[in-house]
Steps between C-alpha positions, in 0.01 A plus 500: 500500500165586347350846528240529770149562373282720717137407550224756455453510877871569554496773233190667648629476857831660397307785335287549813809507724698739280201723427274493809261763358417275204207262449489158347309176481591148402313347209478137396832500307643840578411834656401862446686777682457878504712784627502878481834637375655844466817427297685826584445802720376691194285218358128447493360218708397177328316186602637188334367148498711189443319186389701182526419149388745223582758451226394811306655844464336733756261751342524861616215749467485869587161521671504875574508749359298373209546601231867583528587835345656490155649761269225625265659336197535158667260223398598252770707465815864407450633154565171340598312180423165679513450879503130487593556267795830677579691172515861606494803310370771504767724220372550233241363158596860375507593760768277345765454148641333334799842491667489881533294691751242735352582743782861518375424520129153578369422766762825687436464468123146641529631802688763551230231478232298771680803730513563450126126547435495836680795619293324382182169664594683830544752490214360247252831310515506141632835428665397170660643279229331182394353412164353751257520875467266687735619854437234753402525867419296690761244736351501850650190594700 
């Protein structure tokens, strides 16, 4: 039996149902979706945007706050595709496919990234895994 592939409309509708306080719109071959997230009771609040085009890896952006806080000695955000645009890397392309729901994967991985980010911003140590070394030595104020 082949894996089911979810359409953009199915993906977006699932996100809207699971996260009723979110916003999204269908595009020609995909969608854009935004949600406000507070990863833990002690966390800051973030607005993330997921941009999806059929057949492509969803792109995740931290919209607010912008810019994200970094340790003074850091030159760029950890585990990102683009520090300036705050496009975060939440998985390898091989970890996601159209047979998976974005609501069950990308959203949760984004929340995990934010938790690891907060730890990194405070300690300078990236514990979120992935490629590269993102550790920095925080400079005392």
